N, C-alpha and C positions, 0 to 999 in steps of 0.2 A: 759260543754262538747260541742264540736262543732258537728254540724250535717254534715253527710257525703254528703247528697244531699237533696235539697228541690226544688220543682217546683211550679211556680206561673203562672198565666195567664197574668200578667202585672207587670210593674216595680213599686215598692213601693217608697215612698219618701226616705227611707234609701238607696235603691239601686240607685236611681237617684243621690243622694249626693255622693255615692261611685264612680259612673261613672264620675262625675264632678271633682273628685279629682285625677283621673288617668291621666298619661302622655302618656300611650301606650295602644293600643288595637290591637287585631288580627282579621282579617276577613277571613272566610273560604267560598269558593264557589266551585261548580263543576256542570257540566252537567251530563246527564245519562252515558255518555261514555268518558268524558274528564279526564285529570289528575285533582286531587284535588289541589286547590291552597289555600295557607294560607299566608296572607300578614300582616306584622306588620305595624301599622299606628301610627303616632304621630302628631306633629305640631298643637295641639289644634284644631283638625279637626272633632270632634264629638259633636253633639248637640242632646239633648233629647227634643222633641217637646211636648210629653205628655207620659202618662204611657204605651201607646201602639204604639208609633211611635218615631223613631229617624232618623237623617240624618247625613251623613258624607261627607266631601269635599275631593275629590280625586285629587291629583296633578300628573303631568307628572312623569313617572318613566320608568324603563327599560322594563317593560312589561305592559300589559293591560288586564290581565286574568279576573279580576272581571267583567269588562264591557262585555266581550264576553260571559262569563258564564251566567250572569243575563239576558241577552237578549234571551237566549235559555231556561234557567231553573231558575226560580226566587227565589229559596231558598238560604238563606244566614245565616251564624252563625257569631256572633261577640262574642269574648271572651276577658275578662279583668281579670287581676290578681292583688291582693294586694302585692306590693313589700315592703311595710312598714306597720306598725300598725298591726291590727288583720288580720289573714290569711283569704282569701276568693278567690274563682274563680267564676266569673259570666259569664254565657253563655246566649246569647240572640238569639233565633231562630225566623226566620220569612220569609216573602216574600218581596223581594226588587224589586225596579225598578231603572233604571238608568236615570238620568236627565242630558241632555247636555246643552251647553250654548244657543242653539237656542230654547230650550223648554220654554214654557210660565212660568213655575214655577221657572226657573233658578234665575231670579232677586230677588224674595222674599226670596228664600232659601239661595242664595249666600250672601245676606245681613246679615245673622246670623253669618257669619264668618269674621275674619280679612282677608283682601284680601291676597291670597297667589299666587305668580307668578307661572305660569304653571298649574293653576287650569284647569281641563279638564272635570270632571263629579261630580255630587252629587248623592249619593245613598240614597234612601228613603226606610226605612225598616218598614214595618208593623209587629209588634211583635205578635207572636203566642204563644210563650212559653219562660219563663225565668227560668233558673236553677242556683242555687248557690250550691257550694260544698266547702269543708273545706279549701283547699289550704295550708294545713299544710306542704306540701313538697316543696312549692315554697320558694326559698331563698330570703333574704332581699337584696335589691339594693337601693342605694342612688341616687336620681335624681339630676343631676348636671345642666342640661340645654338642650335646643334644639340644634341640629346641624343646621348650616346655609348653608352647602355646597349645598344642593338641591335648596334652594331659590336663592343663588348666581348664580348657574349654569343657572337657568331658567331666571333670570333677565338679565344675560349676553347674552343669546340666543335671547331674545326678542320674540315677537309674531310670526314673520315670521320664526325664527329659531326653535321655538317650533313646529310650523306646519310641518316644514321639518322633524323634529325628529319623530313626530307622524307618518308621511308617512314611515319612515324607521323602526320604532320599535313598533308602537302601533296599527296598523290597523288590526292585527289578533293575536289570542292567540298562544301559543306554539303548540296547537293542530290544528291550522288553522281555528279557529272560528272567523268570522268577528266581530269587535268591533264597527263599524260604527262611529268611532271618527271623521273622516274627513267630512263625509256627515252631521253630526249633530252638528258640532261645528263651 
């Protein structure tokens, strides 16, 4: 029988293995008075550093909600679901910080990932609580592969084009919260 919910203070080896097998994760953030943002992430952009810390590489997109939120309120939730095999939902709660390309930690953390065009931030999450739940209502999906459109778009834009795009679309959240992307990159 599957447990409906279990809580842990850290990731176990079993949960780390589960994370490493997933192709998709979701990130949730909000400030005290902003809209809640939930973003899907892929592109092999999540790394577990230890049982209580993980990082993920954020690439340029249509918005920059997570960066704005985290700089005002550091709570973050990451959720992963099993779309094949045994059912499970994994939620990881913690305090995050945003690392920009000019920050001293950027180089060592960025080296953990295959380079992605348009990379703009790394989020570093200190894990406070881990929760698993059954996931029995999650449908099966077959992984076919990564989409290359975003990489192709970023490569075509180049560094200068990406910076221009940041100025147009990424300097503040939909609630007007500054992201500091230009100042810190």
